A tleap script that builds the chain and sets N, CA, C and O, in Angstrom:
source leaprc.protein.ff14SB
mol = sequence {
  NMET ILE ILE GLN GLY ALA ASP LEU PHE SER
  ALA MET SER LEU ASP ALA ILE ASN GLU ILE
  LYS THR SER ILE LEU GLU GLU SER TYR ASP
  LYS GLY THR ILE LEU PHE LYS PRO ASP ASP
  PRO ALA LYS TYR PHE TYR THR LEU ILE ASP
  GLY ARG VAL GLN LEU ALA ILE GLY ARG GLU
  ALA GLU ILE ASP TYR THR ILE SER ARG PRO
  GLY ASP ILE PHE GLY LEU SER SER MET VAL
  ASP ARG GLU CYS TYR THR CALA
}
set mol.1.N position { 0.848 -1.174 0.010 }
set mol.1.CA position { 0.011 -0.009 -0.002 }
set mol.1.C position { 0.854 1.228 -0.004 }
set mol.1.O position { 1.963 1.202 0.529 }
set mol.2.N position { 0.382 2.326 -0.585 }
set mol.2.CA position { 1.149 3.526 -0.824 }
set mol.2.C position { 1.627 4.219 0.464 }
set mol.2.O position { 2.633 4.928 0.431 }
set mol.3.N position { 0.936 4.033 1.588 }
set mol.3.CA position { 1.340 4.784 2.782 }
set mol.3.C position { 2.739 4.393 3.254 }
set mol.3.O position { 3.393 5.202 3.912 }
set mol.4.N position { 3.205 3.241 2.960 }
set mol.4.CA position { 4.540 2.836 3.366 }
set mol.4.C position { 5.633 3.670 2.701 }
set mol.4.O position { 6.739 3.786 3.230 }
set mol.5.N position { 5.314 4.261 1.516 }
set mol.5.CA position { 6.252 5.104 0.828 }
set mol.5.C position { 6.148 6.557 1.210 }
set mol.5.O position { 7.008 7.352 0.832 }
set mol.6.N position { 5.109 6.935 1.959 }
set mol.6.CA position { 4.889 8.311 2.318 }
set mol.6.C position { 5.856 8.734 3.459 }
set mol.6.O position { 6.048 7.990 4.420 }
set mol.7.N position { 6.432 9.889 3.340 }
set mol.7.CA position { 7.408 10.380 4.305 }
set mol.7.C position { 6.832 10.374 5.743 }
set mol.7.O position { 7.546 10.070 6.699 }
set mol.8.N position { 5.565 10.704 5.877 }
set mol.8.CA position { 4.948 10.771 7.199 }
set mol.8.C position { 5.039 9.431 7.925 }
set mol.8.O position { 5.176 9.418 9.148 }
set mol.9.N position { 4.970 8.342 7.238 }
set mol.9.CA position { 4.943 7.027 7.838 }
set mol.9.C position { 6.309 6.327 7.831 }
set mol.9.O position { 6.413 5.197 8.309 }
set mol.10.N position { 7.309 6.942 7.326 }
set mol.10.CA position { 8.610 6.276 7.118 }
set mol.10.C position { 9.256 5.748 8.414 }
set mol.10.O position { 9.964 4.741 8.387 }
set mol.11.N position { 9.014 6.424 9.533 }
set mol.11.CA position { 9.627 5.991 10.772 }
set mol.11.C position { 8.764 5.106 11.612 }
set mol.11.O position { 9.172 4.680 12.692 }
set mol.12.N position { 7.557 4.814 11.130 }
set mol.12.CA position { 6.610 3.978 11.905 }
set mol.12.C position { 6.907 2.487 11.739 }
set mol.12.O position { 7.397 2.025 10.709 }
set mol.13.N position { 6.589 1.776 12.789 }
set mol.13.CA position { 6.753 0.318 12.750 }
set mol.13.C position { 5.718 -0.301 11.807 }
set mol.13.O position { 4.686 0.298 11.505 }
set mol.14.N position { 6.023 -1.500 11.362 }
set mol.14.CA position { 5.070 -2.212 10.528 }
set mol.14.C position { 3.748 -2.463 11.244 }
set mol.14.O position { 2.687 -2.432 10.621 }
set mol.15.N position { 3.809 -2.707 12.533 }
set mol.15.CA position { 2.580 -2.927 13.322 }
set mol.15.C position { 1.707 -1.638 13.313 }
set mol.15.O position { 0.488 -1.707 13.152 }
set mol.16.N position { 2.332 -0.518 13.482 }
set mol.16.CA position { 1.586 0.742 13.467 }
set mol.16.C position { 0.975 1.010 12.095 }
set mol.16.O position { -0.176 1.435 11.998 }
set mol.17.N position { 1.738 0.765 11.046 }
set mol.17.CA position { 1.216 0.945 9.676 }
set mol.17.C position { 0.063 -0.010 9.428 }
set mol.17.O position { -0.938 0.381 8.827 }
set mol.18.N position { 0.179 -1.256 9.878 }
set mol.18.CA position { -0.942 -2.222 9.712 }
set mol.18.C position { -2.177 -1.769 10.429 }
set mol.18.O position { -3.284 -1.978 9.933 }
set mol.19.N position { -2.028 -1.145 11.599 }
set mol.19.CA position { -3.188 -0.682 12.310 }
set mol.19.C position { -3.840 0.513 11.569 }
set mol.19.O position { -5.065 0.619 11.514 }
set mol.20.N position { -3.023 1.387 11.016 }
set mol.20.CA position { -3.545 2.512 10.251 }
set mol.20.C position { -4.310 2.022 9.028 }
set mol.20.O position { -5.356 2.570 8.678 }
set mol.21.N position { -3.788 0.996 8.386 }
set mol.21.CA position { -4.422 0.414 7.197 }
set mol.21.C position { -5.857 -0.011 7.407 }
set mol.21.O position { -6.644 -0.033 6.461 }
set mol.22.N position { -6.208 -0.349 8.637 }
set mol.22.CA position { -7.571 -0.801 8.918 }
set mol.22.C position { -8.606 0.330 8.802 }
set mol.22.O position { -9.804 0.063 8.713 }
set mol.23.N position { -8.153 1.578 8.803 }
set mol.23.CA position { -9.108 2.665 8.685 }
set mol.23.C position { -8.926 3.465 7.382 }
set mol.23.O position { -9.428 4.583 7.266 }
set mol.24.N position { -8.224 2.902 6.426 }
set mol.24.CA position { -8.001 3.597 5.155 }
set mol.24.C position { -9.123 3.289 4.204 }
set mol.24.O position { -9.615 2.163 4.131 }
set mol.25.N position { -9.525 4.319 3.470 }
set mol.25.CA position { -10.536 4.193 2.429 }
set mol.25.C position { -9.919 4.730 1.143 }
set mol.25.O position { -9.477 5.878 1.102 }
set mol.26.N position { -9.885 3.915 0.102 }
set mol.26.CA position { -9.324 4.306 -1.171 }
set mol.26.C position { -10.470 4.812 -2.045 }
set mol.26.O position { -11.451 4.100 -2.263 }
set mol.27.N position { -10.344 6.035 -2.541 }
set mol.27.CA position { -11.359 6.660 -3.395 }
set mol.27.C position { -10.700 7.309 -4.606 }
set mol.27.O position { -9.521 7.661 -4.566 }
set mol.28.N position { -11.468 7.466 -5.685 }
set mol.28.CA position { -11.047 8.136 -6.861 }
set mol.28.C position { -12.006 9.353 -7.061 }
set mol.28.O position { -13.180 9.318 -6.694 }
set mol.29.N position { -11.436 10.420 -7.660 }
set mol.29.CA position { -12.237 11.641 -7.884 }
set mol.29.C position { -12.034 12.082 -9.323 }
set mol.29.O position { -10.969 11.877 -9.905 }
set mol.30.N position { -13.046 12.676 -9.878 }
set mol.30.CA position { -12.993 13.239 -11.213 }
set mol.30.C position { -12.226 14.530 -11.188 }
set mol.30.O position { -12.210 15.230 -10.175 }
set mol.31.N position { -11.583 14.858 -12.299 }
set mol.31.CA position { -10.862 16.136 -12.405 }
set mol.31.C position { -11.806 17.293 -12.051 }
set mol.31.O position { -12.958 17.331 -12.482 }
set mol.32.N position { -11.291 18.218 -11.267 }
set mol.32.CA position { -12.096 19.379 -10.879 }
set mol.32.C position { -12.883 19.208 -9.587 }
set mol.32.O position { -13.485 20.165 -9.102 }
set mol.33.N position { -12.887 18.024 -9.034 }
set mol.33.CA position { -13.605 17.753 -7.781 }
set mol.33.C position { -12.925 18.536 -6.622 }
set mol.33.O position { -11.704 18.503 -6.472 }
set mol.34.N position { -13.721 19.213 -5.839 }
set mol.34.CA position { -13.216 19.906 -4.663 }
set mol.34.C position { -13.342 18.961 -3.460 }
set mol.34.O position { -14.449 18.575 -3.085 }
set mol.35.N position { -12.238 18.604 -2.876 }
set mol.35.CA position { -12.246 17.684 -1.730 }
set mol.35.C position { -12.589 18.379 -0.452 }
set mol.35.O position { -13.318 17.836 0.378 }
set mol.36.N position { -12.064 19.605 -0.271 }
set mol.36.CA position { -12.367 20.378 0.892 }
set mol.36.C position { -11.998 21.852 0.597 }
set mol.36.O position { -11.201 22.157 -0.290 }
set mol.37.N position { -12.613 22.735 1.381 }
set mol.37.CA position { -12.383 24.154 1.260 }
set mol.37.C position { -11.881 24.700 2.617 }
set mol.37.O position { -12.091 24.081 3.660 }
set mol.38.N position { -11.214 25.873 2.579 }
set mol.38.CA position { -10.868 26.462 3.870 }
set mol.38.C position { -12.094 26.611 4.768 }
set mol.38.O position { -13.171 26.971 4.293 }
set mol.39.N position { -11.942 26.348 6.003 }
set mol.39.CA position { -12.982 26.428 7.017 }
set mol.39.C position { -13.938 25.222 7.021 }
set mol.39.O position { -14.825 25.160 7.872 }
set mol.40.N position { -13.782 24.267 6.096 }
set mol.40.CA position { -14.503 23.008 6.206 }
set mol.40.C position { -13.953 22.262 7.404 }
set mol.40.O position { -12.770 22.395 7.718 }
set mol.41.N position { -14.801 21.458 8.099 }
set mol.41.CA position { -14.263 20.672 9.222 }
set mol.41.C position { -13.134 19.740 8.748 }
set mol.41.O position { -13.273 19.051 7.737 }
set mol.42.N position { -12.050 19.729 9.469 }
set mol.42.CA position { -10.867 18.916 9.106 }
set mol.42.C position { -11.079 17.518 9.646 }
set mol.42.O position { -10.707 17.223 10.782 }
set mol.43.N position { -11.672 16.658 8.840 }
set mol.43.CA position { -11.972 15.291 9.266 }
set mol.43.C position { -10.986 14.245 8.775 }
set mol.43.O position { -10.800 13.208 9.412 }
set mol.44.N position { -10.353 14.521 7.633 }
set mol.44.CA position { -9.551 13.485 6.970 }
set mol.44.C position { -8.216 14.078 6.501 }
set mol.44.O position { -8.088 15.286 6.301 }
set mol.45.N position { -7.240 13.201 6.335 }
set mol.45.CA position { -6.057 13.594 5.599 }
set mol.45.C position { -5.945 12.606 4.405 }
set mol.45.O position { -6.544 11.531 4.429 }
set mol.46.N position { -5.206 12.969 3.413 }
set mol.46.CA position { -5.188 12.232 2.150 }
set mol.46.C position { -3.767 11.882 1.780 }
set mol.46.O position { -2.831 12.614 2.099 }
set mol.47.N position { -3.606 10.730 1.087 }
set mol.47.CA position { -2.330 10.337 0.474 }
set mol.47.C position { -2.608 10.164 -0.996 }
set mol.47.O position { -3.510 9.424 -1.389 }
set mol.48.N position { -1.823 10.855 -1.815 }
set mol.48.CA position { -1.976 10.792 -3.273 }
set mol.48.C position { -1.458 9.454 -3.788 }
set mol.48.O position { -0.351 9.037 -3.444 }
set mol.49.N position { -2.235 8.805 -4.586 }
set mol.49.CA position { -1.818 7.542 -5.200 }
set mol.49.C position { -1.448 7.819 -6.657 }
set mol.49.O position { -0.430 7.342 -7.158 }
set mol.50.N position { -2.301 8.603 -7.324 }
set mol.50.CA position { -2.056 8.906 -8.743 }
set mol.50.C position { -2.706 10.205 -9.088 }
set mol.50.O position { -3.712 10.575 -8.482 }
set mol.51.N position { -2.158 10.913 -10.051 }
set mol.51.CA position { -2.729 12.181 -10.520 }
set mol.51.C position { -2.068 13.345 -9.840 }
set mol.51.O position { -0.880 13.316 -9.519 }
set mol.52.N position { -2.889 14.408 -9.620 }
set mol.52.CA position { -2.374 15.578 -8.946 }
set mol.52.C position { -3.517 16.323 -8.277 }
set mol.52.O position { -4.677 16.201 -8.670 }
set mol.53.N position { -3.167 17.091 -7.266 }
set mol.53.CA position { -4.102 17.869 -6.483 }
set mol.53.C position { -3.554 19.262 -6.382 }
set mol.53.O position { -2.370 19.455 -6.107 }
set mol.54.N position { -4.418 20.247 -6.607 }
set mol.54.CA position { -3.980 21.622 -6.434 }
set mol.54.C position { -4.580 22.160 -5.164 }
set mol.54.O position { -5.774 22.005 -4.909 }
set mol.55.N position { -3.738 22.797 -4.360 }
set mol.55.CA position { -4.131 23.448 -3.121 }
set mol.55.C position { -4.001 24.941 -3.277 }
set mol.55.O position { -2.997 25.429 -3.795 }
set mol.56.N position { -4.991 25.661 -2.841 }
set mol.56.CA position { -4.958 27.124 -2.852 }
set mol.56.C position { -5.069 27.546 -1.380 }
set mol.56.O position { -5.959 27.114 -0.647 }
set mol.57.N position { -4.136 28.398 -0.989 }
set mol.57.CA position { -4.125 28.865 0.409 }
set mol.57.C position { -4.397 30.354 0.404 }
set mol.57.O position { -3.782 31.117 -0.341 }
set mol.58.N position { -5.338 30.754 1.256 }
set mol.58.CA position { -5.746 32.162 1.355 }
set mol.58.C position { -7.018 32.405 0.625 }
set mol.58.O position { -7.363 31.682 -0.310 }
set mol.59.N position { -7.721 33.417 1.044 }
set mol.59.CA position { -9.046 33.740 0.442 }
set mol.59.C position { -8.940 34.055 -1.038 }
set mol.59.O position { -9.869 33.765 -1.792 }
set mol.60.N position { -7.863 34.625 -1.463 }
set mol.60.CA position { -7.670 34.979 -2.882 }
set mol.60.C position { -6.644 34.041 -3.544 }
set mol.60.O position { -6.025 34.392 -4.548 }
set mol.61.N position { -6.480 32.847 -2.961 }
set mol.61.CA position { -5.511 31.882 -3.466 }
set mol.61.C position { -4.111 32.507 -3.618 }
set mol.61.O position { -3.465 32.367 -4.657 }
set mol.62.N position { -3.667 33.186 -2.576 }
set mol.62.CA position { -2.350 33.845 -2.600 }
set mol.62.C position { -1.240 32.854 -2.857 }
set mol.62.O position { -0.250 33.173 -3.515 }
set mol.63.N position { -1.405 31.644 -2.335 }
set mol.63.CA position { -0.420 30.564 -2.520 }
set mol.63.C position { -1.093 29.429 -3.257 }
set mol.63.O position { -2.142 28.947 -2.829 }
set mol.64.N position { -0.513 29.000 -4.345 }
set mol.64.CA position { -1.060 27.879 -5.120 }
set mol.64.C position { -0.019 26.788 -5.130 }
set mol.64.O position { 1.124 27.043 -5.507 }
set mol.65.N position { -0.368 25.590 -4.733 }
set mol.65.CA position { 0.599 24.529 -4.592 }
set mol.65.C position { 0.011 23.247 -5.227 }
set mol.65.O position { -1.173 22.955 -5.055 }
set mol.66.N position { 0.844 22.492 -5.955 }
set mol.66.CA position { 0.390 21.263 -6.572 }
set mol.66.C position { 1.051 20.045 -5.936 }
set mol.66.O position { 2.273 19.986 -5.799 }
set mol.67.N position { 0.234 19.086 -5.553 }
set mol.67.CA position { 0.681 17.795 -5.038 }
set mol.67.C position { 0.657 16.857 -6.225 }
set mol.67.O position { -0.378 16.706 -6.874 }
set mol.68.N position { 1.803 16.213 -6.525 }
set mol.68.CA position { 1.807 15.360 -7.713 }
set mol.68.C position { 2.634 14.088 -7.579 }
set mol.68.O position { 2.625 13.257 -8.488 }
set mol.69.N position { 3.349 13.914 -6.468 }
set mol.69.CA position { 4.175 12.761 -6.290 }
set mol.69.C position { 3.413 11.669 -5.497 }
set mol.69.O position { 2.957 11.928 -4.383 }
set mol.70.N position { 3.276 10.461 -6.062 }
set mol.70.CA position { 2.604 9.391 -5.295 }
set mol.70.C position { 3.220 9.228 -3.930 }
set mol.70.O position { 4.442 9.173 -3.788 }
set mol.71.N position { 2.362 9.152 -2.919 }
set mol.71.CA position { 2.818 9.065 -1.553 }
set mol.71.C position { 2.771 10.397 -0.811 }
set mol.71.O position { 2.835 10.427 0.418 }
set mol.72.N position { 2.656 11.529 -1.575 }
set mol.72.CA position { 2.518 12.850 -0.918 }
set mol.72.C position { 1.191 12.901 -0.162 }
set mol.72.O position { 0.183 12.330 -0.580 }
set mol.73.N position { 1.234 13.595 0.946 }
set mol.73.CA position { 0.032 13.741 1.785 }
set mol.73.C position { -0.454 15.157 1.796 }
set mol.73.O position { 0.331 16.085 1.600 }
set mol.74.N position { -1.762 15.349 2.028 }
set mol.74.CA position { -2.317 16.687 2.145 }
set mol.74.C position { -3.578 16.584 3.034 }
set mol.74.O position { -4.052 15.491 3.345 }
set mol.75.N position { -4.091 17.736 3.421 }
set mol.75.CA position { -5.194 17.782 4.361 }
set mol.75.C position { -4.705 17.559 5.790 }
set mol.75.O position { -5.397 16.974 6.622 }
set mol.76.N position { -3.500 18.041 6.044 }
set mol.76.CA position { -2.856 17.772 7.340 }
set mol.76.C position { -3.510 18.525 8.512 }
set mol.76.O position { -3.196 18.243 9.668 }
set mol.77.N position { -4.394 19.458 8.236 }
set mol.77.CA position { -5.061 20.117 9.360 }
set mol.77.C position { -5.699 19.160 10.277 }
set mol.77.O position { -5.769 19.412 11.480 }
set mol.78.N position { -6.179 18.047 9.756 }
set mol.78.CA position { -6.832 17.026 10.594 }
set mol.78.C position { -5.854 16.293 11.488 }
set mol.78.O position { -6.264 15.661 12.461 }
set mol.79.N position { -4.555 16.364 11.174 }
set mol.79.CA position { -3.563 15.671 11.974 }
set mol.79.C position { -2.886 16.554 12.995 }
set mol.79.O position { -2.198 16.046 13.880 }
set mol.80.N position { -3.060 17.871 12.902 }
set mol.80.CA position { -2.355 18.785 13.804 }
set mol.80.C position { -3.281 19.540 14.725 }
set mol.80.O position { -2.991 20.670 15.117 }
set mol.81.N position { -4.386 18.928 15.070 }
set mol.81.CA position { -5.340 19.432 16.066 }
set mol.81.C position { -5.983 20.743 15.645 }
set mol.81.O position { -6.174 21.639 16.468 }
set mol.82.N position { -6.322 20.859 14.342 }
set mol.82.CA position { -7.063 22.024 13.882 }
set mol.82.C position { -8.488 21.553 13.563 }
set mol.82.O position { -8.698 20.449 13.060 }
set mol.83.N position { -9.429 22.396 13.862 }
set mol.83.CA position { -10.794 22.035 13.621 }
set mol.83.C position { -11.200 22.148 12.145 }
set mol.83.O position { -12.100 21.443 11.688 }
set mol.84.N position { -10.532 23.037 11.410 }
set mol.84.CA position { -10.907 23.310 10.014 }
set mol.84.C position { -9.652 23.273 9.120 }
set mol.84.O position { -8.529 23.511 9.565 }
set mol.85.N position { -9.902 22.965 7.853 }
set mol.85.CA position { -8.821 22.996 6.862 }
set mol.85.C position { -8.395 24.445 6.625 }
set mol.85.O position { -9.209 25.361 6.746 }
set mol.86.N position { -7.144 24.648 6.295 }
set mol.86.CA position { -6.624 26.010 6.025 }
set mol.86.C position { -6.341 26.231 4.545 }
set mol.86.O position { -6.031 27.356 4.153 }
set mol.87.N position { -6.436 25.209 3.718 }
set mol.87.CA position { -6.164 25.366 2.288 }
set mol.87.C position { -7.371 24.938 1.509 }
set mol.87.O position { -7.361 24.988 0.279 }
savepdb mol mol.pdb
quit
């Protein structure tokens, strides 16, 4: 599974990774699908398997960032004790 190649999980034990795998849901989205917006409740984080994701940060998209490497993660607001997404 792709999470083993993700930097976030590189230092975790195989047992920890196997436990995380029990709550993973693999989904596909059509081009242009909005996964979350700033101020949406931060419920999930994502690991890219294929394709690319564009993140816009700020009300006027002052920062535009593209996620394109398999194993890259995004939606980290849910992992750092924030109630809402910031991008």
